[in-house]
C-alpha positions as CSV (number, residue, x, y, z in Angstrom):
1,M,80.1,-153.4,-281.2
2,K,81.0,-154.5,-277.4
3,V,78.7,-157.5,-276.1
4,R,77.2,-156.6,-272.9
5,A,76.4,-158.8,-270.1
6,Y,72.6,-158.8,-269.2
7,P,72.4,-160.1,-265.7
8,A,68.6,-160.4,-266.1
9,F,67.3,-161.0,-269.7
10,S,66.5,-163.9,-271.7
11,L,68.5,-165.2,-274.6
12,S,66.3,-166.7,-277.5
13,L,67.6,-169.7,-279.6
14,I,65.2,-168.5,-282.6
15,A,67.3,-165.5,-283.9
16,A,71.2,-165.8,-283.0
17,F,73.8,-163.0,-284.2
18,R,77.3,-163.2,-284.1
19,V,78.7,-160.3,-282.6
20,F,82.2,-158.8,-282.5
21,A,83.8,-158.5,-279.2
22,G,85.6,-155.1,-279.7
23,R,88.2,-156.5,-282.0
24,S,88.0,-158.6,-285.7
25,G,87.7,-162.3,-285.6
26,C,86.4,-162.4,-281.9
27,G,82.7,-164.0,-282.5
28,I,80.1,-164.2,-279.7
29,L,77.3,-166.6,-280.2
30,V,74.6,-164.3,-278.9
31,S,70.8,-164.5,-279.1
32,W,69.3,-161.2,-279.7
33,N,65.6,-161.3,-278.0
34,F,66.6,-159.6,-274.7
35,F,63.6,-158.4,-273.4
36,C,63.8,-155.8,-270.0
37,H,61.5,-152.8,-268.5
38,A,62.3,-149.5,-270.0
39,N,65.2,-147.7,-268.3
40,S,66.0,-150.6,-266.5
41,E,70.0,-150.9,-265.8
42,N,72.7,-153.5,-266.3
43,A,75.5,-154.4,-263.3
44,E,77.5,-151.2,-264.6
45,G,74.2,-148.6,-264.5
46,E,74.3,-148.3,-268.0
47,T,70.0,-147.9,-269.3
48,L,69.4,-150.6,-271.3
49,E,67.3,-150.1,-274.6
50,R,63.9,-151.8,-274.4
51,I,63.0,-154.7,-276.8
52,D,59.1,-155.2,-277.4
53,L,59.2,-159.0,-277.9
54,N,59.5,-161.1,-275.0
55,D,58.7,-164.4,-274.1
56,Y,55.4,-164.1,-272.9
57,D,54.2,-161.9,-275.7
58,R,55.5,-164.7,-278.1
59,V,53.8,-167.8,-277.0
60,V,50.2,-165.5,-276.5
61,G,50.5,-164.5,-279.8
62,A,51.0,-167.8,-281.2
63,F,48.6,-169.2,-278.8
64,E,46.0,-166.9,-280.1
65,R,47.3,-167.0,-283.8
66,R,46.9,-171.2,-283.8
67,F,43.7,-171.7,-281.7
68,G,41.7,-168.3,-282.2
69,R,41.1,-167.4,-278.8
70,A,43.0,-166.2,-275.9
71,P,44.7,-168.9,-273.4
72,R,43.6,-169.3,-270.3
73,W,46.8,-169.5,-268.8
74,V,50.5,-168.8,-269.2
75,V,52.8,-170.9,-267.3
76,R,56.6,-171.0,-267.1
77,A,59.6,-173.2,-265.7
78,P,63.0,-172.6,-265.7
79,G,66.5,-174.2,-266.7
80,R,69.0,-174.4,-264.3
81,V,73.0,-174.2,-263.7
82,N,74.8,-176.0,-260.8
83,L,77.1,-174.1,-259.1
84,I,78.6,-177.1,-257.2
85,G,77.7,-180.3,-256.4
86,E,77.8,-182.6,-259.8
87,H,77.0,-186.2,-260.0
88,T,75.9,-186.1,-256.4
89,D,72.0,-186.0,-257.0
90,Y,71.6,-189.9,-257.6
91,N,73.9,-190.6,-254.5
92,D,71.6,-189.1,-252.7
93,G,73.8,-186.1,-251.9
94,F,74.2,-182.3,-251.8
95,V,73.7,-179.9,-254.7
96,L,73.6,-175.9,-254.7
97,P,72.1,-175.3,-258.5
98,L,70.2,-171.7,-259.4
99,A,67.0,-171.6,-261.2
100,I,67.9,-169.2,-263.9
101,D,66.4,-166.4,-266.1
102,R,65.8,-169.0,-269.4
103,A,62.4,-171.2,-269.0
104,V,60.0,-172.6,-270.7
105,W,57.2,-171.1,-271.6
106,L,53.3,-172.8,-272.0
107,A,50.1,-170.9,-273.4
108,L,47.2,-173.1,-272.7
109,A,43.6,-173.0,-272.4
110,P,41.3,-176.3,-271.4
111,R,39.2,-178.8,-273.7
112,G,36.0,-180.3,-273.2
113,D,37.4,-183.7,-273.5
114,R,40.5,-185.7,-272.1
115,R,43.0,-185.0,-275.1
116,V,45.9,-182.5,-275.1
117,E,47.3,-180.6,-278.3
118,V,50.6,-178.7,-277.9
119,F,52.3,-177.0,-280.7
120,S,56.2,-176.5,-280.1
121,L,57.2,-173.1,-281.7
122,D,61.2,-174.8,-281.2
123,F,60.9,-177.5,-283.4
124,D,58.1,-176.1,-285.2
125,R,55.6,-179.3,-285.4
126,P,52.5,-180.6,-283.1
127,A,51.8,-183.3,-281.1
128,A,48.5,-185.0,-279.6
129,F,47.6,-187.9,-277.3
130,D,45.0,-189.0,-275.4
131,L,44.7,-188.6,-271.3
132,D,42.9,-192.2,-271.2
133,D,45.9,-193.9,-273.3
134,P,49.2,-191.9,-273.9
135,V,51.2,-194.0,-275.9
136,K,55.6,-193.9,-276.1
137,E,56.0,-193.4,-280.0
138,G,59.9,-192.5,-279.9
139,H,62.4,-189.9,-278.8
140,D,61.0,-186.4,-279.7
141,W,60.2,-183.4,-277.5
142,D,56.9,-184.0,-276.9
143,E,57.9,-187.6,-275.0
144,Y,58.5,-185.2,-272.1
145,V,55.0,-184.0,-272.2
146,K,53.5,-187.3,-272.3
147,G,55.8,-189.1,-270.0
148,T,54.8,-186.0,-267.0
149,A,51.1,-186.9,-267.6
150,W,51.8,-190.4,-267.4
151,S,53.2,-190.0,-264.1
152,L,51.0,-188.0,-262.6
153,I,48.4,-190.4,-263.9
154,Q,50.1,-193.2,-262.4
155,A,50.6,-191.4,-258.7
156,G,46.7,-191.0,-259.2
157,F,45.6,-187.1,-260.1
158,R,42.8,-186.9,-262.2
159,L,44.0,-184.6,-265.2
160,A,42.0,-182.3,-267.5
161,G,42.6,-182.2,-271.5
162,W,44.1,-178.7,-272.7
163,E,45.4,-177.4,-276.2
164,G,48.4,-175.2,-275.8
165,V,51.8,-173.7,-277.7
166,A,55.0,-174.0,-276.0
167,W,58.5,-171.9,-276.5
168,G,61.7,-172.1,-274.2
169,N,65.2,-170.4,-274.2
170,V,67.1,-172.7,-272.7
171,P,69.6,-174.2,-274.7
172,V,69.0,-177.8,-275.5
173,G,71.8,-180.3,-274.5
174,A,74.0,-177.2,-272.8
175,G,73.6,-178.9,-269.6
176,L,71.0,-176.5,-268.7
177,S,68.5,-178.9,-268.1
178,S,65.9,-177.9,-270.9
179,S,63.8,-181.4,-270.6
180,A,63.5,-180.8,-267.0
181,A,62.3,-177.1,-267.8
182,L,59.9,-179.0,-270.1
183,E,58.7,-181.2,-267.5
184,L,58.1,-178.9,-265.2
185,A,56.0,-176.3,-267.2
186,T,53.9,-179.0,-268.1
187,A,53.1,-180.8,-264.9
188,R,51.9,-176.6,-263.8
189,A,49.9,-176.5,-267.0
190,F,48.5,-179.8,-265.7
191,A,47.9,-178.5,-262.4
192,A,46.5,-175.3,-263.7
193,A,43.9,-177.1,-266.4
194,G,42.8,-179.4,-263.5
195,S,42.5,-177.4,-260.3
196,L,45.8,-179.5,-258.8
197,A,48.0,-178.6,-255.8
198,W,50.7,-177.4,-256.5
199,D,53.5,-179.4,-254.1
200,P,57.1,-178.5,-255.6
201,A,59.0,-181.4,-254.2
202,T,56.1,-183.9,-255.1
203,M,55.8,-182.3,-258.7
204,A,59.8,-182.8,-259.2
205,R,59.5,-186.4,-257.9
206,L,56.6,-187.1,-260.4
207,A,58.7,-185.0,-263.3
208,Q,61.8,-187.2,-262.4
209,R,59.7,-190.4,-262.6
210,A,58.5,-189.4,-266.4
211,E,62.0,-188.8,-267.5
212,N,63.6,-192.1,-265.6
213,H,60.8,-194.4,-266.7
214,W,59.2,-192.9,-270.1
215,V,62.4,-190.9,-271.7
216,G,64.6,-193.6,-270.1
217,V,67.1,-191.3,-269.0
218,N,68.5,-192.5,-265.2
219,C,68.7,-188.7,-264.1
220,G,68.7,-187.6,-260.3
221,I,66.4,-185.2,-258.7
222,M,67.8,-182.0,-259.3
223,D,67.1,-180.8,-262.2
224,Q,63.3,-181.3,-261.7
225,L,63.5,-180.1,-258.1
226,I,65.1,-176.5,-258.7
227,S,63.1,-176.2,-261.5
228,A,59.9,-176.6,-259.2
229,A,61.3,-174.7,-256.3
230,G,64.0,-172.2,-257.1
231,R,64.4,-168.8,-255.4
232,A,64.6,-165.2,-257.0
233,G,68.1,-164.2,-255.8
234,C,69.1,-167.7,-254.2
235,A,71.0,-170.4,-254.9
236,L,69.0,-173.6,-253.8
237,L,71.1,-175.9,-251.2
238,I,69.4,-179.4,-252.1
239,D,69.6,-182.2,-249.8
240,C,69.1,-185.1,-252.5
241,R,67.5,-187.3,-249.8
242,S,65.0,-186.0,-248.1
243,L,64.2,-182.9,-250.4
244,D,65.0,-180.1,-247.8
245,C,65.7,-177.3,-249.9
246,V,67.6,-173.7,-248.3
247,P,67.8,-171.0,-249.9
248,V,71.4,-169.1,-249.9
249,A,71.5,-165.9,-250.8
250,F,74.6,-164.4,-253.3
251,P,76.9,-161.9,-251.3
252,P,76.5,-158.8,-252.8
253,G,78.4,-157.4,-256.5
254,V,79.1,-161.4,-256.9
255,A,77.0,-162.2,-260.6
256,V,76.9,-165.8,-261.8
257,A,77.7,-166.6,-265.4
258,V,77.1,-169.7,-267.7
259,L,79.9,-170.1,-270.3
260,D,78.5,-172.2,-273.4
261,T,81.3,-173.6,-275.2
262,S,79.2,-174.6,-278.4
263,T,79.6,-178.5,-278.1
264,R,77.1,-180.7,-277.0
265,R,77.0,-184.0,-275.4
266,G,76.2,-186.3,-278.4
267,L,75.1,-189.9,-277.5
268,V,76.7,-190.0,-273.7
269,D,73.7,-191.4,-271.9
270,S,75.5,-194.9,-271.8
271,L,78.0,-193.1,-270.3
272,Y,75.8,-191.3,-268.0
273,N,74.3,-194.7,-266.6
274,E,77.8,-196.4,-266.2
275,R,79.0,-193.4,-264.2
276,R,75.9,-194.1,-261.9
277,Q,76.4,-198.0,-261.5
278,Q,80.1,-197.6,-260.5
279,C,78.6,-195.0,-257.8
280,E,76.1,-198.2,-257.1
281,A,78.9,-200.3,-256.6
282,A,80.9,-198.2,-254.8
283,A,78.1,-197.8,-252.1
284,R,77.5,-201.6,-252.4
285,W,80.9,-202.5,-251.5
286,F,81.1,-199.9,-248.2
287,D,77.5,-201.4,-247.4
288,V,75.7,-197.9,-247.5
289,P,72.6,-196.9,-249.1
290,A,74.4,-194.4,-250.7
291,L,77.9,-192.8,-251.6
292,R,76.7,-189.8,-249.7
293,D,76.8,-191.9,-246.2
294,V,80.5,-192.4,-246.7
295,D,83.0,-189.9,-245.2
296,R,86.2,-188.7,-246.0
297,A,87.7,-190.1,-243.2
298,T,86.1,-193.4,-243.9
299,F,86.9,-193.3,-247.9
300,D,90.4,-192.6,-246.9
301,R,91.2,-195.7,-244.6
302,R,89.6,-198.1,-247.2
303,A,90.2,-196.3,-250.5
304,G,93.0,-198.9,-251.2
305,E,90.9,-201.7,-251.5
306,L,88.7,-200.1,-254.5
307,D,89.9,-200.6,-258.2
308,E,91.5,-198.1,-259.2
309,T,88.3,-196.4,-261.9
310,T,85.9,-197.5,-258.3
311,R,88.0,-195.5,-255.9
312,R,88.5,-192.6,-258.6
313,R,84.5,-192.2,-259.1
314,A,83.7,-192.6,-255.3
315,R,86.4,-189.9,-254.1
316,H,84.9,-187.3,-256.6
317,V,81.4,-187.9,-255.0
318,V,82.5,-188.1,-251.5
319,T,85.0,-185.0,-251.8
320,E,82.4,-183.1,-253.7
321,N,79.7,-183.5,-251.3
322,A,81.6,-181.8,-248.5
323,R,82.7,-178.7,-251.3
324,T,79.1,-178.4,-251.7
325,L,78.5,-177.6,-248.0
326,A,81.8,-176.0,-247.6
327,A,80.7,-173.6,-250.7
328,V,77.3,-172.7,-248.6
329,D,79.2,-171.7,-245.3
330,A,81.5,-169.4,-247.9
331,L,78.3,-167.9,-249.4
332,R,76.7,-167.1,-246.2
333,Q,80.2,-165.4,-244.9
334,G,80.2,-163.8,-247.8
335,D,83.4,-165.2,-249.1
336,A,83.7,-165.6,-252.8
337,G,86.9,-166.2,-252.9
338,A,86.8,-169.6,-251.2
339,V,83.9,-170.6,-253.3
340,G,85.7,-169.9,-256.1
341,E,88.5,-172.2,-255.0
342,L,86.2,-175.0,-254.4
343,L,84.3,-174.7,-258.1
344,G,88.3,-175.4,-258.9
345,E,89.0,-177.8,-257.2
346,S,85.3,-179.4,-257.9
347,H,86.1,-179.2,-261.8
348,R,89.6,-181.1,-261.1
349,S,87.4,-183.8,-260.0
350,L,85.6,-184.2,-262.5
351,R,88.0,-183.8,-265.0
352,D,90.4,-186.2,-263.3
353,D,88.8,-188.7,-260.9
354,F,85.0,-188.7,-262.5
355,E,86.3,-188.3,-266.3
356,V,83.2,-186.1,-267.6
357,S,84.8,-183.2,-268.8
358,S,86.0,-182.4,-272.4
359,P,89.2,-180.4,-274.2
360,A,86.5,-177.6,-275.2
361,L,85.4,-177.1,-271.3
362,D,88.8,-177.2,-270.0
363,A,89.7,-174.4,-272.3
364,M,86.6,-172.4,-271.4
365,V,87.2,-173.0,-267.5
366,R,90.7,-172.2,-268.1
367,H,90.2,-168.6,-269.8
368,A,87.4,-168.1,-266.9
369,A,90.0,-168.7,-264.1
370,A,92.4,-166.6,-265.8
371,H,90.7,-163.5,-265.9
372,Q,90.9,-161.4,-263.4
373,A,86.8,-160.8,-262.7
374,C,86.7,-164.2,-262.0
375,Y,86.4,-166.0,-258.7
376,G,86.3,-169.8,-259.3
377,A,84.9,-171.4,-262.8
378,R,84.4,-175.4,-263.5
379,M,82.5,-177.3,-265.9
380,T,78.3,-177.7,-264.7
381,G,76.1,-180.7,-265.9
382,A,76.6,-184.0,-266.8
383,G,79.8,-183.2,-268.8
384,F,81.5,-184.2,-272.1
385,G,80.3,-180.9,-273.6
386,G,77.8,-178.4,-273.0
387,C,78.4,-175.6,-270.1
388,A,81.0,-174.0,-267.6
389,V,79.7,-171.8,-264.5
390,A,82.0,-169.4,-263.1
391,L,81.1,-166.7,-260.5
392,I,82.4,-163.5,-261.1
393,D,82.8,-159.6,-259.8
394,A,79.5,-158.0,-261.6
395,A,81.0,-154.9,-261.7
396,E,83.5,-156.5,-264.5
397,S,80.9,-158.5,-266.0
398,R,81.3,-157.1,-269.4
399,A,85.4,-157.6,-269.2
400,F,85.0,-161.1,-268.2
401,V,82.4,-162.0,-271.4
402,D,85.0,-159.9,-274.0
403,A,88.3,-161.3,-272.8
404,V,87.1,-165.4,-271.8
405,S,85.2,-165.2,-275.3
406,A,87.8,-164.1,-277.3
407,G,90.3,-166.4,-275.7
408,Y,88.2,-169.8,-275.8
409,Q,87.5,-168.8,-279.8
410,D,91.3,-168.1,-280.4
411,E,92.2,-171.8,-278.9
412,T,89.3,-173.5,-280.2
413,G,88.0,-172.0,-283.2
414,L,84.7,-172.2,-281.5
415,V,82.2,-169.5,-281.2
416,P,81.2,-169.2,-277.4
417,A,77.7,-167.9,-275.9
418,V,78.7,-166.4,-272.6
419,Y,76.1,-164.4,-270.3
420,V,75.3,-163.2,-266.9
421,C,72.5,-164.8,-265.5
422,S,70.1,-164.0,-262.7
423,A,68.6,-166.1,-260.2
424,A,65.0,-166.9,-261.3
425,D,61.9,-168.3,-259.3
426,G,61.1,-171.9,-259.5
427,A,57.6,-173.2,-262.1
428,E,54.8,-170.5,-261.8
429,V,51.5,-169.4,-263.1
430,V,52.4,-165.8,-264.9
431,E,48.8,-165.5,-265.8
432,H,45.4,-167.0,-264.9
433,G,43.0,-166.1,-267.5
């Protein structure tokens, strides 16, 4: 049975199957929980079968079984894939992500006290804490929930207690921002339960603060902001200094493919923080607030004065900002080929100058870029494992998925997950009971 490219359907992490892509031995890891409207069609005009169980039904049903009543609200917050602009966000630069049709869902109802009780279907574990005294107890999934509550309280929001069930289909550790999706779903839940005003940029900042100061990951603003403010059908050009967001539509007939290498980053927070410190050191050397303030001419004129490692780190950031703005111009002109060339340049810079790629990511990018349907590909996310992203001809998405998956598995022995994404809206209340 051949794997279809499903451009607008969610992949569950609960029930994964190995599907053979047209020939013996070519396994593609996909998840078998697509949901769609009856008689919807894929990019090739074929009717897709209806699958009854979807994300909404899953969290609502689990909530009803656990708490014996219907939820008052259902909220969702998406993961993201970054088309271009990598490791520029914490340098006050430019990024071009899209919110994807994989998300964290939360069904919840108010409580009569200031306590939060939430059950994770993904981890099959409950968590509970008091809003008057949230305490950090470890490094488990619930710290993202508690950290978001802490950040909102610190900002002066009066929070109300709630009980809920959470479930997500954003692959953990793949570079698709499952943590930001959980944070923004949590923030949306608190906003619903407490009748708080919802401002995407404000909530993204507070979610980032939770990850930086409660969880302890020194991330930039991109992941939280695209999860909060994503726009269906568009990438979002984000100025990470001003937080201005500009939707950028994709040309007709173009699709975005996410290529999961089935490798994970492991314990690399120290390497991420090291890259950030190197960028900050370079900015101090140039006597600017951030590397975003260094243009290419200035860098080229003074690069020889930097030590080799700092020079390569700074060169990536300076050139990646320029590539991101050039990609926006190319998308507006409908020039997918030019965008693809920029993706290739981005990957080489991340591999050689920023040194955050991996053999698996390099192999995936190589196989993707070699396919005739591909305009360009690169690693995406923090690096050291996880996913690549490709811009492809939507009409050839099935052939792309089949061929790239087969080639990657033949070379690496790893079973990839390759799927075609739709750009989705940001965090939202799906139902208000």
